[in-house]
PDB file of N, CA, C and O in Angstrom:
ATOM      1  N   MET A   1     124.120 176.846 -28.761  1.00  0.00           N
ATOM      2  CA  MET A   1     124.477 175.306 -29.866  1.00  0.00           C
ATOM      3  C   MET A   1     123.944 173.851 -29.732  1.00  0.00           C
ATOM      4  O   MET A   1     123.272 173.148 -30.487  1.00  0.00           O
ATOM      5  N   TRP A   2     124.845 173.518 -27.678  1.00  0.00           N
ATOM      6  CA  TRP A   2     124.907 172.286 -27.453  1.00  0.00           C
ATOM      7  C   TRP A   2     123.094 171.941 -26.967  1.00  0.00           C
ATOM      8  O   TRP A   2     122.640 170.808 -26.812  1.00  0.00           O
ATOM      9  N   CYS A   3     122.184 173.441 -26.779  1.00  0.00           N
ATOM     10  CA  CYS A   3     120.653 172.623 -26.034  1.00  0.00           C
ATOM     11  C   CYS A   3     119.698 172.265 -27.293  1.00  0.00           C
ATOM     12  O   CYS A   3     118.653 171.615 -27.252  1.00  0.00           O
ATOM     13  N   GLN A   4     120.449 172.974 -28.656  1.00  0.00           N
ATOM     14  CA  GLN A   4     119.826 172.316 -29.809  1.00  0.00           C
ATOM     15  C   GLN A   4     120.062 171.405 -30.526  1.00  0.00           C
ATOM     16  O   GLN A   4     119.163 171.070 -31.298  1.00  0.00           O
ATOM     17  N   TYR A   5     121.133 170.785 -30.544  1.00  0.00           N
ATOM     18  CA  TYR A   5     121.498 169.211 -31.175  1.00  0.00           C
ATOM     19  C   TYR A   5     120.287 168.390 -29.653  1.00  0.00           C
ATOM     20  O   TYR A   5     119.281 167.681 -29.624  1.00  0.00           O
ATOM     21  N   GLN A   6     120.948 168.873 -28.915  1.00  0.00           N
ATOM     22  CA  GLN A   6     120.736 167.919 -27.577  1.00  0.00           C
ATOM     23  C   GLN A   6     119.227 167.474 -28.252  1.00  0.00           C
ATOM     24  O   GLN A   6     119.051 166.344 -28.707  1.00  0.00           O
ATOM     25  N   PHE A   7     117.632 169.057 -28.250  1.00  0.00           N
ATOM     26  CA  PHE A   7     116.733 168.468 -28.590  1.00  0.00           C
ATOM     27  C   PHE A   7     116.521 167.817 -29.611  1.00  0.00           C
ATOM     28  O   PHE A   7     115.728 166.885 -29.482  1.00  0.00           O
ATOM     29  N   PHE A   8     116.965 167.986 -30.605  1.00  0.00           N
ATOM     30  CA  PHE A   8     116.771 167.058 -31.775  1.00  0.00           C
ATOM     31  C   PHE A   8     117.744 165.202 -31.427  1.00  0.00           C
ATOM     32  O   PHE A   8     117.311 164.350 -32.203  1.00  0.00           O
ATOM     33  N   ASP A   9     118.566 164.799 -30.704  1.00  0.00           N
ATOM     34  CA  ASP A   9     118.744 164.305 -30.130  1.00  0.00           C
ATOM     35  C   ASP A   9     118.525 163.096 -29.089  1.00  0.00           C
ATOM     36  O   ASP A   9     119.074 162.531 -28.143  1.00  0.00           O
ATOM     37  N   LEU A  10     116.789 163.057 -30.274  1.00  0.00           N
ATOM     38  CA  LEU A  10     116.136 162.530 -28.607  1.00  0.00           C
ATOM     39  C   LEU A  10     115.685 161.154 -28.977  1.00  0.00           C
ATOM     40  O   LEU A  10     115.077 161.177 -30.048  1.00  0.00           O
ATOM     41  N   ASN A  11     115.831 159.338 -28.170  1.00  0.00           N
ATOM     42  CA  ASN A  11     116.658 157.898 -28.503  1.00  0.00           C
ATOM     43  C   ASN A  11     114.964 157.893 -28.333  1.00  0.00           C
ATOM     44  O   ASN A  11     114.136 158.763 -28.062  1.00  0.00           O
ATOM     45  N   SER A  12     114.911 156.676 -28.590  1.00  0.00           N
ATOM     46  CA  SER A  12     113.288 156.457 -28.741  1.00  0.00           C
ATOM     47  C   SER A  12     112.608 156.479 -26.673  1.00  0.00           C
ATOM     48  O   SER A  12     111.654 157.120 -26.231  1.00  0.00           O
ATOM     49  N   LEU A  13     113.302 155.793 -26.109  1.00  0.00           N
ATOM     50  CA  LEU A  13     112.660 155.917 -25.276  1.00  0.00           C
ATOM     51  C   LEU A  13     112.551 157.324 -24.541  1.00  0.00           C
ATOM     52  O   LEU A  13     111.944 157.312 -23.470  1.00  0.00           O
ATOM     53  N   SER A  14     113.080 158.562 -25.002  1.00  0.00           N
ATOM     54  CA  SER A  14     113.303 160.324 -23.915  1.00  0.00           C
ATOM     55  C   SER A  14     111.549 159.898 -25.091  1.00  0.00           C
ATOM     56  O   SER A  14     110.528 159.597 -24.473  1.00  0.00           O
ATOM     57  N   LEU A  15     111.513 159.956 -26.730  1.00  0.00           N
ATOM     58  CA  LEU A  15     110.647 160.246 -27.071  1.00  0.00           C
ATOM     59  C   LEU A  15     109.051 159.552 -25.675  1.00  0.00           C
ATOM     60  O   LEU A  15     108.186 160.246 -25.140  1.00  0.00           O
ATOM     61  N   TYR A  16     109.305 157.891 -25.531  1.00  0.00           N
ATOM     62  CA  TYR A  16     107.763 158.184 -24.720  1.00  0.00           C
ATOM     63  C   TYR A  16     107.984 158.534 -24.186  1.00  0.00           C
ATOM     64  O   TYR A  16     107.054 159.340 -24.165  1.00  0.00           O
ATOM     65  N   VAL A  17     108.960 159.001 -22.908  1.00  0.00           N
ATOM     66  CA  VAL A  17     109.149 159.458 -21.888  1.00  0.00           C
ATOM     67  C   VAL A  17     107.693 161.033 -22.646  1.00  0.00           C
ATOM     68  O   VAL A  17     106.569 161.197 -22.171  1.00  0.00           O
ATOM     69  N   LEU A  18     108.151 161.646 -23.526  1.00  0.00           N
ATOM     70  CA  LEU A  18     107.281 162.881 -23.529  1.00  0.00           C
ATOM     71  C   LEU A  18     106.377 162.567 -23.457  1.00  0.00           C
ATOM     72  O   LEU A  18     105.656 163.059 -22.589  1.00  0.00           O
ATOM     73  N   LEU A  19     105.739 161.273 -24.579  1.00  0.00           N
ATOM     74  CA  LEU A  19     104.242 161.271 -24.633  1.00  0.00           C
ATOM     75  C   LEU A  19     103.908 160.443 -23.278  1.00  0.00           C
ATOM     76  O   LEU A  19     102.730 160.087 -23.317  1.00  0.00           O
ATOM     77  N   GLY A  20     104.720 159.921 -21.807  1.00  0.00           N
ATOM     78  CA  GLY A  20     104.031 159.695 -20.890  1.00  0.00           C
ATOM     79  C   GLY A  20     103.381 161.076 -20.277  1.00  0.00           C
ATOM     80  O   GLY A  20     102.338 161.451 -19.741  1.00  0.00           O
ATOM     81  N   ALA A  21     104.356 161.475 -20.597  1.00  0.00           N
ATOM     82  CA  ALA A  21     103.843 163.364 -19.681  1.00  0.00           C
ATOM     83  C   ALA A  21     102.485 163.917 -20.050  1.00  0.00           C
ATOM     84  O   ALA A  21     101.511 164.416 -19.486  1.00  0.00           O
ATOM     85  N   ILE A  22     102.948 163.539 -21.450  1.00  0.00           N
ATOM     86  CA  ILE A  22     101.569 164.723 -22.214  1.00  0.00           C
ATOM     87  C   ILE A  22     100.043 163.733 -21.338  1.00  0.00           C
ATOM     88  O   ILE A  22      99.128 164.003 -20.560  1.00  0.00           O
ATOM     89  N   ALA A  23     100.589 162.468 -22.127  1.00  0.00           N
ATOM     90  CA  ALA A  23      99.403 161.783 -21.001  1.00  0.00           C
ATOM     91  C   ALA A  23      99.307 161.551 -20.364  1.00  0.00           C
ATOM     92  O   ALA A  23      98.238 160.941 -20.344  1.00  0.00           O
ATOM     93  N   THR A  24     100.096 161.553 -18.772  1.00  0.00           N
ATOM     94  CA  THR A  24      99.577 162.019 -17.793  1.00  0.00           C
ATOM     95  C   THR A  24      98.675 163.165 -17.368  1.00  0.00           C
ATOM     96  O   THR A  24      97.569 163.317 -16.850  1.00  0.00           O
ATOM     97  N   ALA A  25     100.238 164.310 -18.099  1.00  0.00           N
ATOM     98  CA  ALA A  25      98.488 165.918 -18.170  1.00  0.00           C
ATOM     99  C   ALA A  25      97.486 165.587 -18.932  1.00  0.00           C
ATOM    100  O   ALA A  25      96.517 165.505 -18.177  1.00  0.00           O
ATOM    101  N   GLY A  26      97.292 165.443 -19.580  1.00  0.00           N
ATOM    102  CA  GLY A  26      95.949 164.784 -20.550  1.00  0.00           C
ATOM    103  C   GLY A  26      95.154 164.553 -19.480  1.00  0.00           C
ATOM    104  O   GLY A  26      94.402 165.444 -19.086  1.00  0.00           O
ATOM    105  N   ALA A  27      95.213 163.254 -18.825  1.00  0.00           N
ATOM    106  CA  ALA A  27      94.175 162.579 -18.275  1.00  0.00           C
ATOM    107  C   ALA A  27      94.734 164.038 -17.057  1.00  0.00           C
ATOM    108  O   ALA A  27      95.170 164.923 -17.793  1.00  0.00           O
ATOM    109  N   LEU A  28      94.801 164.342 -16.060  1.00  0.00           N
ATOM    110  CA  LEU A  28      94.616 165.674 -15.344  1.00  0.00           C
ATOM    111  C   LEU A  28      93.784 166.158 -15.786  1.00  0.00           C
ATOM    112  O   LEU A  28      92.955 166.508 -14.946  1.00  0.00           O
ATOM    113  N   VAL A  29      93.447 166.478 -17.159  1.00  0.00           N
ATOM    114  CA  VAL A  29      93.166 168.249 -17.233  1.00  0.00           C
ATOM    115  C   VAL A  29      91.263 167.779 -17.759  1.00  0.00           C
ATOM    116  O   VAL A  29      90.207 168.412 -17.790  1.00  0.00           O
ATOM    117  N   VAL A  30      91.779 166.004 -18.172  1.00  0.00           N
ATOM    118  CA  VAL A  30      89.742 166.008 -18.209  1.00  0.00           C
ATOM    119  C   VAL A  30      89.437 165.349 -16.750  1.00  0.00           C
ATOM    120  O   VAL A  30      88.449 165.749 -16.135  1.00  0.00           O
ATOM    121  N   GLY A  31      90.041 164.622 -16.346  1.00  0.00           N
ATOM    122  CA  GLY A  31      89.946 164.014 -14.580  1.00  0.00           C
ATOM    123  C   GLY A  31      89.355 165.492 -14.231  1.00  0.00           C
ATOM    124  O   GLY A  31      88.154 165.743 -14.330  1.00  0.00           O
ATOM    125  N   LEU A  32      90.133 166.253 -13.895  1.00  0.00           N
ATOM    126  CA  LEU A  32      89.659 167.523 -13.328  1.00  0.00           C
ATOM    127  C   LEU A  32      88.528 168.082 -14.134  1.00  0.00           C
ATOM    128  O   LEU A  32      87.615 168.355 -13.355  1.00  0.00           O
ATOM    129  N   SER A  33      88.125 168.442 -15.700  1.00  0.00           N
ATOM    130  CA  SER A  33      87.570 168.702 -16.539  1.00  0.00           C
ATOM    131  C   SER A  33      85.837 168.074 -16.030  1.00  0.00           C
ATOM    132  O   SER A  33      84.707 168.557 -15.950  1.00  0.00           O
ATOM    133  N   ALA A  34      86.383 166.967 -15.823  1.00  0.00           N
ATOM    134  CA  ALA A  34      84.636 166.634 -15.327  1.00  0.00           C
ATOM    135  C   ALA A  34      84.618 166.549 -14.177  1.00  0.00           C
ATOM    136  O   ALA A  34      83.468 166.305 -13.812  1.00  0.00           O
ATOM    137  N   PHE A  35      85.638 166.657 -12.966  1.00  0.00           N
ATOM    138  CA  PHE A  35      85.007 166.928 -11.808  1.00  0.00           C
ATOM    139  C   PHE A  35      84.219 168.343 -11.368  1.00  0.00           C
ATOM    140  O   PHE A  35      83.372 168.446 -10.481  1.00  0.00           O
ATOM    141  N   HIS A  36      84.940 169.826 -12.581  1.00  0.00           N
ATOM    142  CA  HIS A  36      83.601 170.161 -12.288  1.00  0.00           C
ATOM    143  C   HIS A  36      82.523 170.480 -12.999  1.00  0.00           C
ATOM    144  O   HIS A  36      81.611 171.291 -12.835  1.00  0.00           O
ATOM    145  N   VAL A  37      82.867 169.465 -14.062  1.00  0.00           N
ATOM    146  CA  VAL A  37      81.543 169.377 -14.528  1.00  0.00           C
ATOM    147  C   VAL A  37      80.238 168.315 -13.374  1.00  0.00           C
ATOM    148  O   VAL A  37      79.042 168.425 -13.643  1.00  0.00           O
ATOM    149  N   GLY A  38      80.601 167.555 -12.406  1.00  0.00           N
ATOM    150  CA  GLY A  38      79.896 166.724 -11.737  1.00  0.00           C
ATOM    151  C   GLY A  38      80.053 165.510 -12.124  1.00  0.00           C
ATOM    152  O   GLY A  38      79.786 164.732 -11.209  1.00  0.00           O
ATOM    153  N   ASP A  39      80.407 164.943 -13.190  1.00  0.00           N
ATOM    154  CA  ASP A  39      80.341 163.640 -14.046  1.00  0.00           C
ATOM    155  C   ASP A  39      81.260 162.702 -12.437  1.00  0.00           C
ATOM    156  O   ASP A  39      82.467 162.856 -12.623  1.00  0.00           O
ATOM    157  N   CYS A  40      81.151 162.322 -11.815  1.00  0.00           N
ATOM    158  CA  CYS A  40      81.940 161.568 -10.218  1.00  0.00           C
ATOM    159  C   CYS A  40      82.927 161.134 -11.467  1.00  0.00           C
ATOM    160  O   CYS A  40      83.853 161.828 -11.887  1.00  0.00           O
ATOM    161  N   ARG A  41      82.612 160.088 -11.875  1.00  0.00           N
ATOM    162  CA  ARG A  41      83.040 158.002 -12.426  1.00  0.00           C
ATOM    163  C   ARG A  41      84.098 158.543 -14.175  1.00  0.00           C
ATOM    164  O   ARG A  41      85.210 158.183 -14.560  1.00  0.00           O
ATOM    165  N   LEU A  42      83.344 159.245 -14.632  1.00  0.00           N
ATOM    166  CA  LEU A  42      84.411 159.731 -15.001  1.00  0.00           C
ATOM    167  C   LEU A  42      85.585 160.709 -14.843  1.00  0.00           C
ATOM    168  O   LEU A  42      86.305 161.008 -15.796  1.00  0.00           O
ATOM    169  N   SER A  43      85.770 161.260 -13.441  1.00  0.00           N
ATOM    170  CA  SER A  43      86.665 161.933 -12.452  1.00  0.00           C
ATOM    171  C   SER A  43      87.258 160.483 -12.139  1.00  0.00           C
ATOM    172  O   SER A  43      88.189 159.808 -11.700  1.00  0.00           O
ATOM    173  N   GLN A  44      86.920 160.497 -12.290  1.00  0.00           N
ATOM    174  CA  GLN A  44      87.456 159.233 -11.028  1.00  0.00           C
ATOM    175  C   GLN A  44      88.433 158.463 -11.772  1.00  0.00           C
ATOM    176  O   GLN A  44      89.568 158.275 -11.333  1.00  0.00           O
ATOM    177  N   LYS A  45      87.900 157.869 -13.235  1.00  0.00           N
ATOM    178  CA  LYS A  45      88.609 156.872 -13.909  1.00  0.00           C
ATOM    179  C   LYS A  45      90.071 157.700 -14.653  1.00  0.00           C
ATOM    180  O   LYS A  45      91.234 157.320 -14.789  1.00  0.00           O
ATOM    181  N   MET A  46      89.373 158.957 -15.025  1.00  0.00           N
ATOM    182  CA  MET A  46      90.462 159.777 -15.059  1.00  0.00           C
ATOM    183  C   MET A  46      91.861 160.043 -14.198  1.00  0.00           C
ATOM    184  O   MET A  46      92.992 160.303 -14.608  1.00  0.00           O
ATOM    185  N   MET A  47      91.409 159.896 -13.004  1.00  0.00           N
ATOM    186  CA  MET A  47      92.277 160.369 -12.701  1.00  0.00           C
ATOM    187  C   MET A  47      93.285 158.467 -12.231  1.00  0.00           C
ATOM    188  O   MET A  47      94.505 158.310 -12.183  1.00  0.00           O
ATOM    189  N   ARG A  48      92.697 157.884 -12.094  1.00  0.00           N
ATOM    190  CA  ARG A  48      93.463 156.589 -11.997  1.00  0.00           C
ATOM    191  C   ARG A  48      94.075 156.045 -13.465  1.00  0.00           C
ATOM    192  O   ARG A  48      95.011 155.256 -13.597  1.00  0.00           O
ATOM    193  N   ASN A  49      93.310 156.668 -14.505  1.00  0.00           N
ATOM    194  CA  ASN A  49      94.685 156.507 -14.771  1.00  0.00           C
ATOM    195  C   ASN A  49      95.926 157.299 -15.275  1.00  0.00           C
ATOM    196  O   ASN A  49      96.831 156.942 -16.029  1.00  0.00           O
ATOM    197  N   ARG A  50      95.781 158.075 -14.857  1.00  0.00           N
ATOM    198  CA  ARG A  50      96.558 158.846 -14.496  1.00  0.00           C
ATOM    199  C   ARG A  50      97.924 158.674 -13.474  1.00  0.00           C
ATOM    200  O   ARG A  50      99.136 158.889 -13.458  1.00  0.00           O
ATOM    201  N   VAL A  51      97.017 158.226 -12.786  1.00  0.00           N
ATOM    202  CA  VAL A  51      98.520 157.262 -11.875  1.00  0.00           C
ATOM    203  C   VAL A  51      99.013 156.221 -12.130  1.00  0.00           C
ATOM    204  O   VAL A  51      99.824 155.644 -11.406  1.00  0.00           O
ATOM    205  N   GLY A  52      98.392 155.629 -13.723  1.00  0.00           N
ATOM    206  CA  GLY A  52      99.024 154.220 -14.442  1.00  0.00           C
ATOM    207  C   GLY A  52      99.832 155.225 -15.161  1.00  0.00           C
ATOM    208  O   GLY A  52     101.011 155.052 -14.852  1.00  0.00           O
ATOM    209  N   PHE A  53      99.713 156.048 -15.861  1.00  0.00           N
ATOM    210  CA  PHE A  53     100.810 156.878 -17.096  1.00  0.00           C
ATOM    211  C   PHE A  53     102.106 157.665 -16.553  1.00  0.00           C
ATOM    212  O   PHE A  53     103.206 157.772 -17.094  1.00  0.00           O
ATOM    213  N   GLN A  54     101.469 158.394 -14.824  1.00  0.00           N
ATOM    214  CA  GLN A  54     102.651 158.334 -14.171  1.00  0.00           C
ATOM    215  C   GLN A  54     103.815 157.566 -13.999  1.00  0.00           C
ATOM    216  O   GLN A  54     105.025 157.783 -14.066  1.00  0.00           O
ATOM    217  N   ALA A  55     102.732 156.128 -13.637  1.00  0.00           N
ATOM    218  CA  ALA A  55     103.716 155.012 -13.341  1.00  0.00           C
ATOM    219  C   ALA A  55     105.000 154.327 -14.339  1.00  0.00           C
ATOM    220  O   ALA A  55     106.031 153.709 -14.071  1.00  0.00           O
ATOM    221  N   ALA A  56     104.413 154.744 -15.492  1.00  0.00           N
ATOM    222  CA  ALA A  56     105.042 154.417 -16.441  1.00  0.00           C
ATOM    223  C   ALA A  56     105.908 155.203 -16.548  1.00  0.00           C
ATOM    224  O   ALA A  56     107.041 154.745 -16.406  1.00  0.00           O
ATOM    225  N   THR A  57     105.791 156.522 -16.803  1.00  0.00           N
ATOM    226  CA  THR A  57     106.147 157.578 -17.340  1.00  0.00           C
ATOM    227  C   THR A  57     107.529 157.636 -16.133  1.00  0.00           C
ATOM    228  O   THR A  57     108.274 158.557 -16.468  1.00  0.00           O
ATOM    229  N   VAL A  58     107.987 157.000 -15.007  1.00  0.00           N
ATOM    230  CA  VAL A  58     108.842 157.144 -14.254  1.00  0.00           C
ATOM    231  C   VAL A  58     109.706 156.467 -14.646  1.00  0.00           C
ATOM    232  O   VAL A  58     110.866 156.757 -14.936  1.00  0.00           O
ATOM    233  N   ALA A  59     108.862 154.972 -14.689  1.00  0.00           N
ATOM    234  CA  ALA A  59     109.823 154.267 -14.734  1.00  0.00           C
ATOM    235  C   ALA A  59     110.851 153.934 -16.414  1.00  0.00           C
ATOM    236  O   ALA A  59     111.857 153.271 -16.667  1.00  0.00           O
ATOM    237  N   LEU A  60     110.101 154.633 -17.071  1.00  0.00           N
ATOM    238  CA  LEU A  60     110.643 154.870 -18.549  1.00  0.00           C
ATOM    239  C   LEU A  60     111.688 155.742 -19.040  1.00  0.00           C
ATOM    240  O   LEU A  60     112.364 155.756 -20.069  1.00  0.00           O
ATOM    241  N   MET A  61     111.589 156.839 -17.467  1.00  0.00           N
ATOM    242  CA  MET A  61     112.542 157.934 -16.709  1.00  0.00           C
ATOM    243  C   MET A  61     113.631 157.236 -16.310  1.00  0.00           C
ATOM    244  O   MET A  61     114.697 157.607 -16.801  1.00  0.00           O
ATOM    245  N   ALA A  62     113.656 156.286 -15.519  1.00  0.00           N
ATOM    246  CA  ALA A  62     114.492 155.677 -15.061  1.00  0.00           C
ATOM    247  C   ALA A  62     115.252 154.731 -15.608  1.00  0.00           C
ATOM    248  O   ALA A  62     116.450 154.918 -15.393  1.00  0.00           O
ATOM    249  N   GLY A  63     114.999 153.781 -16.237  1.00  0.00           N
ATOM    250  CA  GLY A  63     115.709 153.146 -17.801  1.00  0.00           C
ATOM    251  C   GLY A  63     115.574 153.619 -18.465  1.00  0.00           C
ATOM    252  O   GLY A  63     115.258 152.712 -19.235  1.00  0.00           O
ATOM    253  N   ALA A  64     115.464 155.044 -19.407  1.00  0.00           N
ATOM    254  CA  ALA A  64     115.801 155.394 -19.870  1.00  0.00           C
ATOM    255  C   ALA A  64     117.385 156.053 -18.951  1.00  0.00           C
ATOM    256  O   ALA A  64     118.068 155.034 -19.056  1.00  0.00           O
ATOM    257  N   SER A  65     118.094 156.844 -18.348  1.00  0.00           N
ATOM    258  CA  SER A  65     118.641 157.425 -17.847  1.00  0.00           C
ATOM    259  C   SER A  65     119.954 156.038 -17.285  1.00  0.00           C
ATOM    260  O   SER A  65     121.181 156.130 -17.282  1.00  0.00           O
ATOM    261  N   TYR A  66     118.933 154.672 -16.803  1.00  0.00           N
ATOM    262  CA  TYR A  66     119.924 153.432 -16.920  1.00  0.00           C
ATOM    263  C   TYR A  66     120.340 153.759 -18.346  1.00  0.00           C
ATOM    264  O   TYR A  66     121.360 154.441 -18.444  1.00  0.00           O
ATOM    265  N   LEU A  67     120.037 153.577 -18.902  1.00  0.00           N
ATOM    266  CA  LEU A  67     120.489 152.678 -20.571  1.00  0.00           C
ATOM    267  C   LEU A  67     121.486 153.974 -20.827  1.00  0.00           C
ATOM    268  O   LEU A  67     122.599 153.594 -21.190  1.00  0.00           O
ATOM    269  N   GLN A  68     121.339 155.630 -20.711  1.00  0.00           N
ATOM    270  CA  GLN A  68     122.172 156.815 -21.169  1.00  0.00           C
ATOM    271  C   GLN A  68     123.796 156.307 -19.823  1.00  0.00           C
ATOM    272  O   GLN A  68     124.999 156.064 -19.920  1.00  0.00           O
ATOM    273  N   GLY A  69     123.101 156.365 -19.101  1.00  0.00           N
ATOM    274  CA  GLY A  69     124.272 156.226 -18.306  1.00  0.00           C
ATOM    275  C   GLY A  69     125.420 154.664 -19.005  1.00  0.00           C
ATOM    276  O   GLY A  69     126.646 154.772 -18.971  1.00  0.00           O
ATOM    277  N   LYS A  70     124.809 153.511 -19.505  1.00  0.00           N
ATOM    278  CA  LYS A  70     125.807 152.327 -19.575  1.00  0.00           C
ATOM    279  C   LYS A  70     126.431 152.796 -21.475  1.00  0.00           C
ATOM    280  O   LYS A  70     127.062 152.062 -22.236  1.00  0.00           O
ATOM    281  N   THR A  71     126.201 153.476 -21.595  1.00  0.00           N
ATOM    282  CA  THR A  71     126.500 154.289 -22.939  1.00  0.00           C
ATOM    283  C   THR A  71     127.990 154.992 -22.630  1.00  0.00           C
ATOM    284  O   THR A  71     128.525 155.703 -23.481  1.00  0.00           O
TER     285      THR A  71
END
C-alpha cells in the first residue's frame, strides 16, 4: 500500500522531473530516427536538445532531493 500512496503524492518538482525525463527520451528517439533516415542537421539539433533536457532534469532532481531532505 505504501507504493500506491507514494505514486499519487507527487509534488510539483517531481512532476517536472518526470516531464524532463519524457522530454529527454523524446529528443533521443527523434534524434536517432533522424540519424537513421539521414537528416544529419535534425539529428544534431535533437541531440543538443537532449543534452539540455538532461541537464535540466538532473538539476530538478537535485533540487527535489534537497527540498525533500529539508522537510
